[in-house]
Residue, then its C-alpha position, 0 to 999 in steps of 0.5 A: m519310511r513313508f516321508i510325507e513331500r509334495p505335493f499336498c494338500e496346502r492346509l491339512g498337509v496330507p499328500f495328493p496321489v498326483d500332482l495336479g501341476n497347481e501348488g496351494l490346492l486344498s483336498p476335498e475334506a480341507v474345503a468339506n472339515p477346514p481345522v480350527y488351526g491354519r496348516a499342518r506340517a508333518v514328516a511321515h505317515f504313521e503307520d506299522g514300521p520304523v514310524r511306529d518303533l522311533l515314537h513309541r520308543l520316545k513315548y513309552g521307552d523312555r528313549m530321550e535321545l531320540a527328540k533330538p534327530l526327530g525335531a530335526w526332522m521336523a523343523r524342516a519339513g515345518a520351516e515354512l511355518l517355523v520362518d515368522a512363528d513367534l513360538i513354540v508350544p508343545v501339546p501338554l499332558h495332564r498332571g496325572r499322565l505326566f506324572s505317570r510317564r515321568f516327560n511330555q514327548s510333545q515337550a521334548l519334540a518342541q525343543a529340540i525344534s526349538a533348538a534346530c530352529g532358534v524360535p522358542t518355546d513355551p511349555l507352560s502358557l498351555s494346559r491341559v486342565r482335565p485328563t482325558q481317555s485314550q484317544t485309540s480306539l475312540t471314533a472321530s467324533q467321540r476324540a472331538i467331545n473326548v478333548q472337549g474343554a481339556f486345554k487352558v490357556r493361563s491367565d498370567m500367561a496370557a500377554r505370552i500367547e496374544g498378538r503370537a503367530i504359535v507352532l503347535a507341535d505334537d508327536v502324531m496327529t490322528s483326527g486332528a481333535t487334540l489339536n484342534a480342540a488345544s488350537r482353539v484355546l488360543l485362538r481365544a487368549k488373541a493368538r494371531r495364527v496357530d499351525v501344527l507341526v506332528f513328527a507323522r500324521v495318518v492319511 
C-alpha cells in the first residue's frame, strides 16, 4: 500500500515527487483548475493491490467490518480537516443504487471516522436525487456532466448545513467530479467550508 504523505499539494492533497522545502505549496493543477471544495486529503494511492482489494471487499463483498479500520486511517490522514469540523457528510447513493447494494460504503466510513475523532456525522441532509451511470468508463469532462444536478440539500435539513464546516467523506476520488458536485450543493446551502476526505485517490 502506497500511503500519501507530505510533501503534497495543500489544496488537492496529491503528493509532490520531491520535497520542495516549503509547506502550503499548490500543485499546477490546483492553480490552473481549482476544485470547488477547500482541501482534500487521502490515505493512499488508488491502484491495483491491497487498496483496491480492501475497498472492493467493503463495497461489493459486504465486508462491513472493514469500515472501522479504514475509517480510523482516514481520521488520521484528515486530522487537520477534522480538528475544527462541525459535521462529516457522506456522499450519498441514489435510492435505487442503495436498494441494490443494501448499504452506502461512504456512510459506513463516515461513521467510522466519527467514532475515531468525535465529529458527528450527518447522513440525511445531502441526498442524491438523480441516478447517474457508473463513472468508471467516462472521461473527466463526461464525469462532470454525469453528476450535474445529482445532489440536493433537503430544504428541511438546510439549517444543519448553514454556517457549518463540513468534511465530505467518500471511498475513492478519481477525477473529483462527484466531490465537486456535492461540495457545490453544500456551499450553495451556505456551508461555511467544505473539505474532502477519502480513503484512496487516483494520482
